[in-house]
C-alpha positions in Angstrom: -178.8 -60.9 -40.7 -178.3 -62.6 -37.3 -175.8 -63.0 -34.6 -173.9 -66.2 -35.4 -172.0 -66.8 -32.1 -169.0 -67.4 -34.4 -165.6 -67.1 -32.9 -163.6 -64.1 -34.2 -160.2 -64.9 -32.6 -158.7 -65.1 -36.0 -159.6 -61.5 -36.6 -158.4 -60.3 -33.2 -154.9 -61.8 -33.9 -154.7 -59.2 -36.8 -155.1 -56.2 -34.4 -152.5 -53.6 -34.6 -153.2 -52.3 -31.1 -154.5 -54.1 -28.0 -155.3 -52.4 -24.6 -155.6 -55.4 -22.2 -153.7 -54.5 -19.0 -152.1 -56.6 -16.3 -152.8 -53.7 -13.8 -156.5 -52.9 -14.3 -159.4 -54.5 -16.1 -160.0 -51.0 -17.5 -157.1 -51.3 -19.9 -153.7 -49.8 -20.4 -155.1 -46.3 -21.2 -156.5 -46.1 -17.6 -153.3 -47.2 -15.8 -152.2 -43.6 -15.1 -155.5 -42.2 -14.1 -155.8 -40.3 -10.8 -157.2 -41.8 -7.6 -160.3 -40.4 -6.0 -160.4 -39.1 -2.4 -163.3 -39.6 -0.1 -164.2 -36.0 -0.8 -164.0 -36.6 -4.6 -166.5 -39.5 -4.2 -168.9 -37.4 -2.3 -168.7 -34.7 -4.9 -169.4 -37.3 -7.6 -172.5 -38.4 -5.7 -173.8 -34.8 -5.2 -176.1 -34.2 -8.2 -176.0 -30.4 -7.7 -172.2 -30.3 -7.7 -171.3 -29.0 -11.2 -168.3 -29.9 -13.2 -166.0 -27.1 -14.4 -166.9 -25.6 -17.8 -164.6 -26.2 -20.7 -163.7 -24.7 -24.0 -165.8 -21.6 -23.3 -169.1 -23.5 -23.6 -172.2 -22.1 -22.0 -174.2 -24.1 -19.5 -177.9 -23.8 -18.7 -180.7 -25.6 -16.8 -183.1 -27.5 -19.1 -186.6 -28.9 -18.3 -186.7 -32.6 -18.8 -190.0 -32.9 -20.6 -191.3 -36.4 -21.0 -189.4 -39.6 -20.8 -185.6 -39.7 -21.1 -186.4 -42.8 -23.3 -188.5 -41.1 -26.0 -188.9 -44.2 -28.1 -189.5 -46.7 -25.2 -186.2 -48.5 -25.3 -182.8 -46.7 -25.6 -181.9 -46.2 -29.2 -179.1 -44.7 -31.2 -181.6 -42.1 -32.4 -181.6 -40.7 -28.9 -178.0 -39.4 -29.5 -177.5 -36.3 -31.7 -174.2 -34.4 -31.3 -174.1 -30.6 -31.2 -171.5 -28.4 -29.5 -169.2 -31.0 -27.8 -166.5 -32.8 -29.6 -167.0 -36.2 -28.1 -168.0 -38.3 -31.1 -166.2 -41.4 -29.7 -168.2 -41.3 -26.5 -171.5 -40.8 -28.4 -170.6 -43.6 -30.8 -169.9 -46.0 -27.9 -173.2 -45.0 -26.2 -175.1 -45.5 -29.5 -173.6 -49.0 -29.9 -174.5 -49.9 -26.4 -178.1 -48.7 -27.1 -178.2 -50.8 -30.2 -176.6 -54.0 -28.8 -177.5 -53.8 -25.1 -180.4 -51.4 -24.5 -181.3 -53.1 -21.2 -177.8 -52.3 -19.9 -178.4 -48.6 -20.5 -181.5 -48.7 -18.4 -179.6 -50.6 -15.7 -177.0 -47.8 -15.5 -179.5 -45.0 -14.8 -181.7 -44.3 -11.8 -184.1 -41.4 -11.9 -184.3 -39.5 -8.6 -186.3 -36.5 -7.4 -186.0 -33.0 -8.8 -184.6 -33.8 -12.2 -181.6 -35.6 -10.7 -180.1 -38.9 -11.8 -177.6 -41.5 -10.6 -175.4 -43.1 -13.2 -173.4 -46.2 -12.5 -169.9 -46.1 -14.1 -166.5 -47.7 -13.3 -163.5 -46.2 -11.7 -159.9 -46.6 -13.2 -159.5 -49.9 -11.3 -162.8 -51.3 -12.6 -164.8 -50.7 -9.4 -168.4 -49.4 -9.7 -168.7 -45.7 -8.9 -171.9 -43.7 -8.7 -172.0 -40.3 -10.4 -175.0 -38.1 -9.9 -176.1 -35.2 -12.1 -178.9 -32.7 -12.4 -180.4 -31.0 -15.5 -177.7 -28.4 -15.9 -176.2 -29.1 -19.3 -174.1 -27.5 -22.1 -176.3 -25.1 -24.0 -176.4 -23.8 -27.6 -178.4 -20.6 -27.1 -181.8 -21.9 -25.8 -181.2 -25.4 -27.1 -179.1 -28.2 -25.8 -175.5 -28.0 -26.9 -175.0 -31.3 -25.2 -176.1 -34.4 -27.1 -179.9 -34.4 -27.4 -182.8 -36.4 -28.8 -184.5 -35.7 -32.1 -186.6 -32.8 -30.7 -183.7 -31.2 -28.9 -184.9 -33.0 -25.7 -182.9 -34.4 -22.8 -182.4 -38.1 -23.1 -180.6 -40.8 -21.2 -177.5 -40.0 -23.4 -177.5 -36.3 -22.3 -177.4 -37.5 -18.7 -174.6 -40.1 -19.2 -172.6 -37.6 -21.2 -172.7 -35.2 -18.2 -171.8 -38.0 -15.8 -168.7 -38.7 -17.9 -167.7 -35.1 -17.8 -167.9 -35.2 -13.9 -165.9 -38.5 -14.0 -163.2 -37.0 -16.1 -162.8 -34.0 -13.7 -162.0 -36.4 -10.8 -160.0 -39.2 -12.5 -158.4 -37.3 -15.4 -158.1 -33.9 -13.8 -160.0 -32.1 -16.5 -163.7 -31.9 -17.2 -163.2 -31.6 -21.0 -164.6 -34.6 -22.8 -163.5 -33.3 -26.2 -161.4 -35.8 -28.1 -162.0 -38.6 -25.6 -160.9 -42.0 -27.1 -163.1 -44.9 -27.9 -161.1 -47.4 -25.7 -161.0 -44.9 -22.8 -164.8 -44.2 -22.6 -165.9 -47.8 -23.4 -164.1 -48.9 -20.2 -165.8 -46.2 -18.1 -169.2 -47.4 -19.3 -168.6 -51.2 -19.2 -165.8 -51.9 -16.8 -163.7 -53.6 -19.5 -160.7 -52.0 -21.3 -160.1 -55.0 -23.5 -160.0 -53.6 -27.0 -158.5 -54.3 -30.4 -157.7 -51.7 -33.1 -157.4 -52.2 -36.8 -155.9 -49.8 -39.4 -157.7 -49.3 -42.7 -157.2 -52.3 -45.1 -156.4 -54.9 -42.4 -159.8 -56.4 -42.2 -162.0 -57.2 -45.3 -165.5 -55.8 -45.4 -166.8 -59.3 -44.7 -164.5 -59.6 -41.6 -165.8 -56.3 -40.3 -169.3 -57.6 -40.7 -168.4 -60.7 -38.7 -167.3 -58.5 -35.8 -170.5 -56.5 -35.9 -172.5 -59.7 -35.7 -170.9 -61.0 -32.5 -172.4 -58.4 -30.2 -169.1 -56.7 -29.7 -168.9 -52.9 -29.5 -167.5 -51.8 -32.9 -166.5 -48.2 -33.4 -164.6 -46.7 -36.3 -164.3 -44.1 -39.0 -162.9 -43.2 -42.4 -159.3 -42.5 -43.3 -160.5 -40.2 -46.1 -163.3 -37.6 -46.0 -165.7 -36.6 -48.8 -165.9 -40.0 -50.3 -169.2 -40.8 -52.0 -171.3 -43.4 -50.1 -174.5 -45.0 -51.2 -174.9 -42.5 -54.1 -175.8 -39.4 -52.1 -173.8 -39.1 -48.9 -170.2 -38.3 -48.0 -167.7 -39.7 -45.5 -166.3 -37.6 -42.7 -162.8 -38.3 -41.5 -161.4 -37.7 -38.0 -164.9 -38.7 -36.8 -166.3 -41.8 -35.0 -169.3 -43.9 -36.1 -170.8 -47.0 -34.5 -171.5 -50.1 -36.6 -174.8 -51.8 -37.0 -176.3 -54.7 -39.0 -177.7 -53.7 -42.4 -181.3 -53.8 -43.6 -180.5 -56.2 -46.5 -177.7 -58.4 -47.8 -177.0 -55.7 -50.4 -174.9 -54.1 -47.7 -172.1 -55.3 -45.4 -173.1 -53.1 -42.4 -174.3 -49.7 -41.4 -172.3 -46.9 -39.9 -174.2 -44.3 -37.8 -172.9 -40.7 -37.6 -173.6 -39.4 -34.1 -174.6 -36.1 -35.7 -177.9 -37.8 -36.6 -177.5 -36.4 -40.1 -175.1 -36.6 -43.0 -173.2 -34.4 -45.4 -174.6 -34.7 -49.0 -172.6 -35.1 -52.2 -174.8 -32.4 -53.6 -173.8 -30.0 -50.8 -175.2 -29.2 -47.5 -176.6 -31.8 -45.1 -179.5 -34.2 -44.9 -182.6 -33.4 -43.0 -181.9 -36.2 -40.5 -184.7 -38.5 -41.5 -182.2 -41.2 -42.1 -180.8 -40.8 -38.6 -177.2 -40.4 -39.8 -177.1 -43.9 -41.2 -174.6 -44.8 -44.0 -175.2 -48.1 -45.8 -171.8 -49.6 -46.6 -171.5 -51.9 -49.7 -168.7 -54.3 -50.4 -167.5 -52.2 -53.3 -163.8 -52.5 -52.8 -163.6 -48.7 -52.4 -165.1 -47.8 -49.0 -164.3 -50.8 -46.8 -160.5 -50.4 -47.3 -160.6 -46.8 -45.9 -162.4 -47.8 -42.7 -160.5 -48.2 -39.4 -162.2 -49.7 -36.4 -161.8 -50.8 -32.8 -163.5 -53.8 -31.4 -164.3 -53.3 -27.7 -165.4 -55.9 -25.2 -168.9 -55.3 -23.8 -167.8 -56.0 -20.3 -170.6 -55.7 -17.8 -173.1 -55.1 -20.6 -172.7 -58.7 -21.9 -175.2 -60.2 -19.5 -177.9 -57.8 -20.7 -178.0 -59.1 -24.3 -181.5 -59.4 -25.7 -182.5 -63.0 -26.3 -182.2 -64.4 -29.8 -180.5 -63.0 -32.8 -179.3 -59.4 -33.4 -181.6 -57.5 -35.7 -180.8 -54.7 -38.2 -181.3 -51.2 -36.8 -184.4 -49.5 -38.1 -184.7 -45.8 -37.0 -187.9 -45.0 -35.2 -190.6 -42.8 -36.7 -190.3 -39.2 -35.8 -191.0 -35.8 -37.4 -187.5 -34.3 -37.7 -187.1 -30.8 -36.4 -184.6 -28.6 -38.3 -181.4 -30.3 -37.5 -178.4 -28.2 -36.3 -175.1 -28.8 -37.9 -172.7 -29.7 -35.1 -170.3 -27.0 -34.0 -168.0 -29.9 -33.1 -167.6 -31.0 -36.7 -163.8 -30.2 -36.8 -163.0 -31.7 -33.4 -160.4 -34.5 -34.0 -161.3 -38.0 -33.2 -159.0 -39.6 -30.7 -159.1 -43.1 -32.0 
């Protein structure tokens, strides 16, 4: 499978919802955001200034052991959801890591004392720096924020906290639960130009065309508990990112940001598959998929040379995976 450079304007014309705005490049969903004062901007730049807690979650300081890029380049595998109901944000980050890993690295600057500067965009599409330290949502002694495969802090943990601080200033609430795909994609890329498609509007092959064009493609299932690939089940009210498949047997792959999957036989996978669902053109599963195609915005210039390649999870020894506490958090899509 390879990126074809093919025009998909014919697909975009079928969109049921579009978020391009005449007011801000961040899209219609950001038009009513708050403005930041000079004091707000200083607070955002202060790495030790903590956001308000939300939904009764505990917070704790975590040692950042090793690299925040455990597999060398940013990968979707660096994102595993736990206690926070922000699946759309994690799916967008995973898709950026898959499609534009160099852009992820450009967003982060590691500073002294376990502090980090993250480059985001304000509601008018202007760059804004958000600095954070290593104080994160906790699940007992483990990260309740998104983590790497060994419960380690990764680049995604850091960006997630930066988004929480961003929301406190520009949205008026630090809670990232239920954040919408089109809302968070703009904060990360500076572009709010997105197109949404209800289930059944696009064929499986058309969805694959979208994935092949280096767009950010995020979606989910209208129905839960549907058998997929013989052993896994779909989860509804939940966001996945789309990737190219390992073979032509499949249309595309959808990654669950939990980093694991519910099993038809009951319980959950051990996470060795990294939450990947292989989607066939079976006439059953593609028609229950909704999705949103998002412009990559500022990430576009960071595309790797040559064709897009299928995503192969890195080798790792899975630790016992935790079932996300946020499994019932609704997806704001």
